[in-house]
C-alpha positions as CSV (number, residue, x, y, z in Angstrom):
1,M,159.5,169.2,4.4
2,N,160.4,166.9,7.3
3,I,161.8,167.9,10.5
4,L,163.7,165.5,13.4
5,A,163.5,167.0,17.0
6,F,166.0,166.4,19.3
7,D,164.3,166.4,22.8
8,Q,167.2,165.8,25.3
9,G,165.4,165.1,29.0
10,T,166.5,164.5,32.4
11,T,165.6,160.8,32.4
12,S,165.6,160.4,28.5
13,S,166.7,161.4,25.3
14,R,164.2,161.1,22.3
15,A,164.3,162.2,18.7
16,I,160.4,162.4,16.9
17,L,160.6,162.8,12.8
18,F,157.9,165.5,11.8
19,N,156.0,165.8,8.8
20,D,155.0,169.2,6.6
21,R,151.8,168.9,8.6
22,F,153.4,168.0,11.9
23,E,152.5,164.7,12.1
24,A,154.9,161.9,13.8
25,L,156.4,159.8,11.4
26,S,158.6,157.7,13.6
27,S,160.4,158.1,17.1
28,A,162.8,156.7,19.6
29,S,163.9,157.0,23.1
30,Q,166.5,156.2,25.2
31,P,167.0,156.2,28.9
32,I,169.5,158.5,30.9
33,E,171.8,157.2,33.6
34,Q,171.4,159.2,37.0
35,I,174.1,159.1,38.9
36,Y,174.0,160.6,42.4
37,P,177.8,160.8,44.0
38,A,176.2,162.3,47.1
39,E,173.0,163.0,48.9
40,G,171.3,166.3,47.0
41,Y,174.0,165.7,44.1
42,V,172.9,164.7,40.8
43,E,174.9,164.3,37.4
44,H,174.8,163.2,34.1
45,S,177.8,161.5,31.5
46,A,177.7,164.3,28.5
47,E,179.5,161.7,26.9
48,E,176.2,160.0,27.0
49,L,173.9,162.9,26.5
50,F,175.2,163.7,23.2
51,S,175.5,159.7,22.2
52,S,171.7,158.9,23.3
53,V,170.5,161.7,21.0
54,L,172.6,160.0,18.5
55,R,170.9,156.6,18.8
56,C,167.6,158.3,18.8
57,A,168.4,159.6,15.6
58,A,169.7,156.3,14.4
59,E,166.4,154.4,15.2
60,C,164.2,157.0,14.3
61,L,165.2,157.3,10.3
62,Y,165.9,153.7,10.5
63,G,164.7,152.4,6.7
64,L,163.0,155.1,6.3
65,K,165.4,156.2,3.6
66,I,164.3,160.2,4.9
67,K,166.8,162.8,5.0
68,P,165.6,165.7,7.6
69,D,165.4,169.0,6.4
70,A,166.1,170.5,9.1
71,I,166.9,169.7,12.9
72,G,165.3,171.2,16.3
73,I,166.9,170.9,19.2
74,T,165.1,171.1,23.1
75,N,166.6,169.9,26.4
76,Q,166.7,170.2,30.0
77,R,167.5,173.5,31.3
78,E,169.9,174.9,33.7
79,T,172.5,171.4,33.9
80,V,175.9,172.0,32.4
81,V,179.3,170.8,30.8
82,V,182.1,172.5,31.1
83,W,184.8,171.0,27.6
84,E,188.2,171.6,26.1
85,R,187.9,173.8,22.9
86,A,190.6,171.7,21.9
87,T,189.4,168.4,22.2
88,G,185.7,168.9,22.8
89,R,186.5,166.6,26.1
90,P,184.0,167.0,29.3
91,I,186.0,167.6,32.0
92,H,183.4,166.9,34.1
93,N,180.4,165.2,34.7
94,A,177.2,167.5,33.5
95,I,175.9,168.6,37.1
96,V,171.9,168.6,36.3
97,W,169.3,171.2,37.2
98,Q,168.1,169.2,40.2
99,C,171.4,169.0,41.9
100,R,172.0,171.0,45.2
101,R,175.3,170.7,45.8
102,T,175.7,174.7,45.3
103,A,173.3,175.4,47.8
104,D,176.0,177.2,50.3
105,A,177.5,179.0,47.1
106,C,174.5,180.5,46.7
107,E,173.7,181.9,50.3
108,K,177.3,183.1,50.0
109,L,175.9,185.6,47.1
110,K,172.5,186.3,49.3
111,R,174.8,187.5,52.3
112,A,176.7,189.7,50.0
113,G,173.6,191.7,48.8
114,F,173.2,190.3,45.2
115,A,169.9,188.8,45.4
116,D,168.1,192.3,44.1
117,Y,170.9,192.8,41.4
118,I,170.5,189.5,40.3
119,K,166.8,189.4,40.2
120,E,166.3,192.9,38.6
121,K,169.2,191.8,35.4
122,T,167.9,187.9,34.9
123,G,164.8,187.6,35.9
124,L,166.3,184.6,38.7
125,P,166.2,184.1,42.7
126,I,169.1,183.6,43.4
127,D,169.4,179.6,43.8
128,A,171.3,176.1,43.5
129,Y,169.0,175.5,40.7
130,F,170.4,177.9,37.9
131,S,173.9,177.2,35.7
132,A,176.4,180.0,37.3
133,T,177.1,178.8,40.4
134,K,177.7,175.1,38.9
135,I,180.0,175.9,36.4
136,S,182.2,177.7,38.9
137,R,182.1,174.6,41.3
138,I,183.3,172.6,38.3
139,L,186.2,175.0,37.6
140,D,186.8,174.7,41.6
141,T,186.6,171.2,41.6
142,V,188.6,169.9,38.7
143,P,192.3,170.5,39.1
144,G,193.5,173.7,37.1
145,A,190.3,174.4,35.6
146,R,189.9,177.7,36.4
147,E,193.4,178.5,34.7
148,S,192.7,176.8,32.0
149,A,189.6,178.6,31.6
150,E,191.0,182.2,31.8
151,R,193.6,181.2,29.0
152,G,190.5,180.6,27.0
153,E,190.9,176.6,26.9
154,L,187.5,176.0,28.4
155,A,184.1,176.0,26.8
156,C,180.4,175.6,29.0
157,G,177.3,175.7,28.1
158,T,173.9,174.7,28.9
159,V,172.9,171.0,27.2
160,D,171.9,172.3,23.9
161,S,174.6,174.4,23.3
162,W,176.7,170.8,24.2
163,L,174.5,169.4,21.1
164,I,175.2,172.2,19.1
165,Y,179.1,172.2,19.6
166,R,179.2,168.2,19.2
167,L,177.1,167.9,16.3
168,T,178.1,171.5,14.1
169,G,181.1,173.0,15.6
170,N,179.8,176.2,16.8
171,H,179.7,177.3,20.2
172,L,175.9,179.0,20.3
173,T,173.0,179.4,22.0
174,D,169.8,180.7,22.6
175,V,168.3,183.2,24.9
176,T,165.8,181.2,26.2
177,N,168.4,179.0,27.4
178,A,171.0,181.5,28.1
179,S,168.7,183.3,30.3
180,R,168.7,180.0,33.1
181,T,172.5,180.6,33.7
182,M,172.1,183.0,36.3
183,L,174.4,185.5,33.6
184,Y,172.6,186.7,31.4
185,D,170.2,190.0,31.2
186,I,167.5,189.6,29.3
187,I,166.4,192.8,29.1
188,N,169.6,194.4,27.5
189,R,170.1,190.8,26.1
190,R,173.9,189.9,26.3
191,W,176.1,188.7,29.5
192,D,176.4,190.2,31.9
193,K,180.3,191.1,33.3
194,E,179.2,191.9,36.5
195,L,177.6,188.5,37.6
196,C,180.0,186.6,35.4
197,R,182.4,188.5,37.9
198,I,180.4,187.7,41.5
199,T,179.9,183.9,40.6
200,G,183.2,183.2,39.3
201,V,182.4,182.3,35.4
202,P,184.9,183.6,33.0
203,E,182.9,185.5,30.1
204,C,185.4,183.8,27.2
205,M,184.0,180.4,28.5
206,L,180.4,181.3,27.2
207,P,178.6,180.7,24.1
208,E,177.4,183.4,21.6
209,V,173.5,183.8,22.6
210,V,171.3,183.9,19.5
211,D,167.5,183.8,18.5
212,S,165.4,180.9,19.3
213,A,164.3,180.4,15.3
214,H,168.5,180.8,14.1
215,D,170.4,178.7,11.4
216,F,172.9,177.3,14.4
217,G,175.2,175.1,11.7
218,S,174.9,171.7,9.9
219,V,176.1,169.1,11.0
220,R,179.4,168.1,10.4
221,R,180.1,164.5,8.6
222,D,181.9,162.8,11.5
223,G,182.1,159.3,12.6
224,D,180.3,159.3,15.3
225,I,177.5,160.8,13.6
226,P,174.7,159.2,11.6
227,S,175.1,160.1,7.4
228,S,171.7,160.3,7.3
229,L,172.3,163.6,9.2
230,W,175.3,165.2,7.6
231,G,174.9,168.8,6.4
232,V,171.7,169.0,8.0
233,H,171.6,172.5,9.6
234,V,170.2,173.0,12.5
235,L,167.0,175.9,12.7
236,S,165.9,175.9,16.3
237,A,166.9,175.7,20.3
238,L,164.8,175.9,23.2
239,G,164.7,175.0,26.3
240,D,162.5,172.2,27.0
241,Q,159.6,174.3,29.2
242,Q,159.5,177.3,26.6
243,A,159.4,174.7,23.7
244,S,156.7,173.1,25.3
245,L,155.0,176.7,25.5
246,F,155.6,177.1,22.1
247,G,154.1,173.3,21.0
248,L,151.2,173.8,22.7
249,R,150.8,177.1,20.7
250,C,150.7,179.6,24.0
251,F,151.2,182.7,21.7
252,S,148.9,184.9,23.2
253,E,149.2,187.1,26.7
254,G,147.6,185.0,29.4
255,D,148.0,181.8,28.1
256,V,149.3,179.4,30.4
257,K,150.6,176.0,30.4
258,N,151.8,173.3,32.4
259,T,154.2,170.3,32.1
260,Y,153.6,167.6,34.5
261,G,157.2,165.7,34.0
262,T,160.2,165.2,36.1
263,G,159.5,168.6,37.4
264,C,156.7,170.4,37.2
265,F,157.2,173.5,35.4
266,T,154.1,176.7,35.1
267,L,154.7,179.3,32.2
268,M,152.5,181.8,31.6
269,N,152.8,184.1,28.1
270,T,153.0,187.7,29.4
271,G,153.8,188.9,26.0
272,A,156.7,191.8,24.9
273,L,157.3,193.2,28.0
274,P,158.5,191.1,31.2
275,K,156.4,191.3,33.8
276,K,158.3,191.4,37.6
277,D,157.3,189.3,40.2
278,R,159.2,188.6,43.6
279,D,158.3,185.3,43.7
280,L,158.3,183.8,40.1
281,I,160.9,183.6,37.5
282,T,160.3,185.9,34.4
283,T,161.8,184.7,31.1
284,P,162.4,185.2,27.9
285,A,159.8,182.3,26.4
286,W,161.2,182.4,23.0
287,S,162.6,184.8,20.2
288,I,161.8,185.2,16.5
289,G,163.5,187.7,14.1
290,G,164.8,189.4,16.9
291,R,161.3,190.0,18.8
292,M,161.4,188.4,22.2
293,M,158.4,186.9,24.0
294,Y,158.5,186.6,28.2
295,A,157.1,184.8,30.4
296,L,156.8,184.2,34.2
297,E,157.5,180.6,35.6
298,G,157.7,178.5,38.7
299,S,158.8,175.3,38.9
300,V,157.9,172.2,40.6
301,F,161.0,170.0,41.5
302,N,160.2,167.1,42.1
303,A,156.9,165.9,40.3
304,G,157.3,162.3,38.2
305,S,160.5,161.8,40.2
306,A,157.4,161.1,43.5
307,I,156.1,159.1,41.2
308,Q,159.3,157.1,40.2
309,W,160.0,156.9,43.8
310,L,157.0,155.2,44.8
311,R,157.8,152.5,41.9
312,D,161.7,152.5,42.5
313,S,162.6,152.7,45.9
314,L,159.3,151.8,47.6
315,G,158.0,149.2,45.5
316,I,154.9,150.6,46.2
317,I,153.5,150.3,42.3
318,S,154.9,148.5,39.6
319,R,154.4,150.9,36.8
320,A,154.3,155.0,36.7
321,S,150.5,154.3,35.5
322,D,150.0,152.2,38.3
323,I,149.1,155.5,40.5
324,T,145.9,156.3,39.0
325,E,144.6,153.4,39.6
326,A,145.9,153.1,43.3
327,A,144.4,157.1,43.6
328,E,141.1,156.1,42.4
329,R,140.4,153.2,44.6
330,S,141.6,155.6,47.6
331,A,138.9,158.1,46.7
332,K,136.3,156.0,46.9
333,L,137.1,154.6,50.6
334,D,139.3,157.2,52.4
335,N,137.7,160.8,53.6
336,D,140.8,161.4,55.4
337,N,143.8,164.3,55.0
338,V,147.1,162.8,54.3
339,M,149.2,164.7,52.1
340,F,152.5,164.8,50.8
341,V,154.8,167.6,49.9
342,S,157.2,167.0,47.2
343,A,160.3,168.6,48.0
344,F,163.2,166.0,47.8
345,T,165.6,168.7,46.6
346,G,164.0,172.1,48.0
347,L,160.7,173.9,46.9
348,G,160.5,175.9,44.1
349,A,157.8,178.9,43.4
350,P,156.5,180.6,45.6
351,Y,158.7,179.3,48.0
352,W,162.4,179.1,46.8
353,D,163.4,177.2,50.0
354,M,166.5,175.0,49.2
355,Y,166.5,173.3,52.6
356,A,162.6,171.9,52.4
357,R,162.6,168.1,52.1
358,A,159.5,166.0,51.0
359,G,157.1,164.6,53.6
360,F,153.6,163.2,54.4
361,V,151.3,164.7,56.9
362,G,148.1,162.9,58.5
363,I,149.5,159.2,58.7
364,T,147.9,156.8,60.5
365,R,148.0,153.1,60.6
366,A,144.9,153.1,59.0
367,T,147.1,154.6,55.8
368,S,146.8,152.3,53.1
369,K,149.4,151.9,49.9
370,D,146.7,153.4,48.1
371,R,146.0,156.3,50.1
372,I,150.0,157.3,49.7
373,C,150.0,156.9,45.8
374,R,146.7,159.3,46.0
375,A,148.4,161.4,48.0
376,V,151.9,162.1,46.1
377,L,149.6,162.9,43.2
378,E,147.4,165.2,44.7
379,G,150.7,166.8,46.1
380,I,151.3,167.6,42.6
381,A,148.3,169.2,42.0
382,F,148.5,171.3,45.0
383,Q,151.9,172.6,44.1
384,V,150.7,173.5,40.7
385,Y,148.2,175.4,42.2
386,D,150.4,177.6,44.1
387,L,152.0,178.6,40.8
388,V,149.0,179.4,38.8
389,R,147.2,181.5,41.8
390,A,151.0,183.5,41.8
391,M,150.6,184.1,38.4
392,E,147.6,185.9,39.1
393,T,149.2,188.5,40.8
394,S,151.2,189.6,38.2
395,G,147.9,191.2,37.0
396,V,147.5,189.0,33.8
397,S,144.3,187.2,33.7
398,V,144.8,183.5,33.2
399,N,143.2,182.4,29.8
400,S,143.4,178.7,29.5
401,L,145.5,176.0,31.0
402,T,146.8,173.4,28.4
403,V,148.9,170.5,29.9
404,D,151.5,167.5,28.3
405,G,153.9,166.1,30.2
406,G,153.8,162.3,31.3
407,A,151.9,162.3,34.5
408,S,149.3,164.6,32.5
409,A,148.2,161.0,31.5
410,S,146.3,160.0,34.7
411,D,142.7,161.6,34.3
412,Y,142.6,161.3,38.2
413,L,145.1,164.0,38.5
414,M,143.7,165.9,35.6
415,K,140.0,166.2,37.2
416,F,141.8,167.1,40.5
417,Q,143.7,169.7,39.3
418,A,140.8,171.4,37.3
419,G,138.5,170.9,40.4
420,L,141.6,172.8,42.5
421,L,142.2,175.3,40.1
422,D,138.3,176.0,39.2
423,L,139.7,176.0,35.7
424,T,139.1,174.0,32.4
425,I,142.3,172.1,31.5
426,T,142.9,171.3,27.8
427,R,145.3,167.7,27.5
428,P,146.5,167.4,23.8
429,D,146.2,163.6,22.6
430,F,149.8,164.2,21.2
431,T,151.5,164.8,24.5
432,E,154.9,165.2,22.8
433,T,154.5,169.1,22.5
434,T,157.8,169.7,23.8
435,A,159.9,168.2,20.5
436,L,156.7,169.8,18.5
437,G,157.7,173.1,19.8
438,A,161.4,172.6,18.7
439,A,160.1,171.1,15.1
440,F,157.8,174.5,14.8
441,M,160.4,176.7,15.6
442,A,162.5,175.0,13.1
443,A,160.5,175.3,10.7
444,I,159.7,178.9,10.8
445,T,163.3,179.3,10.8
446,L,163.1,176.7,7.2
447,G,160.6,179.0,6.1
448,A,157.7,176.4,5.6
449,A,155.8,177.9,9.0
450,D,154.8,181.5,10.6
451,M,151.9,182.0,13.9
452,D,150.0,182.6,11.7
453,S,149.4,178.9,9.8
454,L,150.5,177.3,13.4
455,S,147.6,179.2,15.5
456,V,144.8,177.7,13.4
457,L,146.2,174.2,13.7
458,E,143.5,172.1,15.7
459,P,145.2,168.9,17.3
460,P,142.7,166.6,18.7
461,C,142.6,166.9,22.9
462,R,140.2,166.0,25.8
463,K,139.3,168.9,28.3
464,F,138.8,168.1,32.3
465,S,136.1,170.6,33.7
466,P,135.6,171.5,37.3
467,S,133.4,169.2,39.7
468,M,134.6,170.4,43.3
469,S,132.7,172.2,45.4
470,E,134.3,175.7,46.6
471,E,134.2,174.0,50.2
472,Q,135.4,171.1,49.4
473,R,138.2,173.5,48.0
474,R,138.5,175.9,50.9
475,E,139.4,172.9,53.3
476,L,141.6,170.9,51.2
477,L,143.9,174.4,50.3
478,S,143.6,175.0,54.4
479,V,145.0,171.5,54.8
480,W,148.1,171.7,52.4
481,Q,148.7,175.2,53.6
482,R,149.5,173.7,57.2
483,A,151.7,170.9,55.5
484,V,153.7,173.2,53.8
485,A,154.3,174.8,57.0
486,A,155.0,171.8,58.7
487,I,157.8,170.1,56.1
488,R,159.6,173.8,56.2
489,A,159.5,173.8,60.0
490,F,161.1,170.6,60.1
């Protein structure tokens, strides 16, 4: 058995070929152009999202003479594409989850009194993060689009459904991605007609919603698609954070994972019943054989992107990995309270402040570049602390914290995070767990694995134990809370 996993992310697309022991045989990656039409706006070329996946697949399989037995898909969530049914042509760039252009539309929904209804049906707060207002904005921006949509001539979906459509011709999505649109009733498991009405999204545009483990169709014979993929069935689809939760084998209630990627995403498995929380997202974790598992989720909108900002915009570091050395040097020399709150595109849970912006607090003329790097790295850990503590108020005890994502490679960040949380952190040696989760799920659909067989896997890992004193923790958290209050008041 060989499974090809596509991981279409915010900054890159990746393909990884796994064997029957879920070992990576080969991999390939392609960067994605970030398009910023205006302040707070973020877009991707929808065609590039698809073509980059194909290039990764071709590179991954080149020379191996292996035809995959199945394809699994995982993807950046909330990002939406609208396309013509007849031609498959996107009518607008994909609007990315980070984009804040619909903040005003979200405020109108709040003022109209829909917040409680939306939270009850979808598990989500009203926020520009989610897909519904993005879809409506495209329909109102492109001339004639709304009329075409109402005639059934346009389709829309999150990135998984866009890739599935281009690969197979089928218009499908899974429950984890559907749940991120602010249009899907996560209890009754259907698109909600009232949500479609109040957000201005014609229901006829939306894909059919199925399990995460599902036969989404076979890849078409098409000149643009590598022939090594023709006829291969797509057997899984999961939003990237749910795929990470699954790939890290957080199968039990109380298991928590955090992904340190472009943003930080903390998910806690809450079992077969949804847990309601005012400040956190209630979301499907996955669905297999019609059985839904749920999670609580909190998001840090800017984590790895803050490290990229230090590198690309300020030139303080040459490589993202340099930030760890800088933080370690600063920790030996500096004993001040410089804080950085990473809120370039607002604050997610538990604050949900669309208008907050990033800021440093406590800087003096003695503040060094190394100290700035350390503050950025520690600022990520502080926001994750807020998320985990918020989850504990749900009544589910935190059993474990497992991590993945690019920034989790920083030992300094992991040690600091363990100290703040007073919790041992597990970091697998193989950190491409998002793709691994998609492969796990495809193997289940294929009948080549089940939850029990996956549970006994013991991948190599490193553990980070807490070493921070209670006094130091209290002092740091007090300063952090003042820093958050300061940037929110700006």
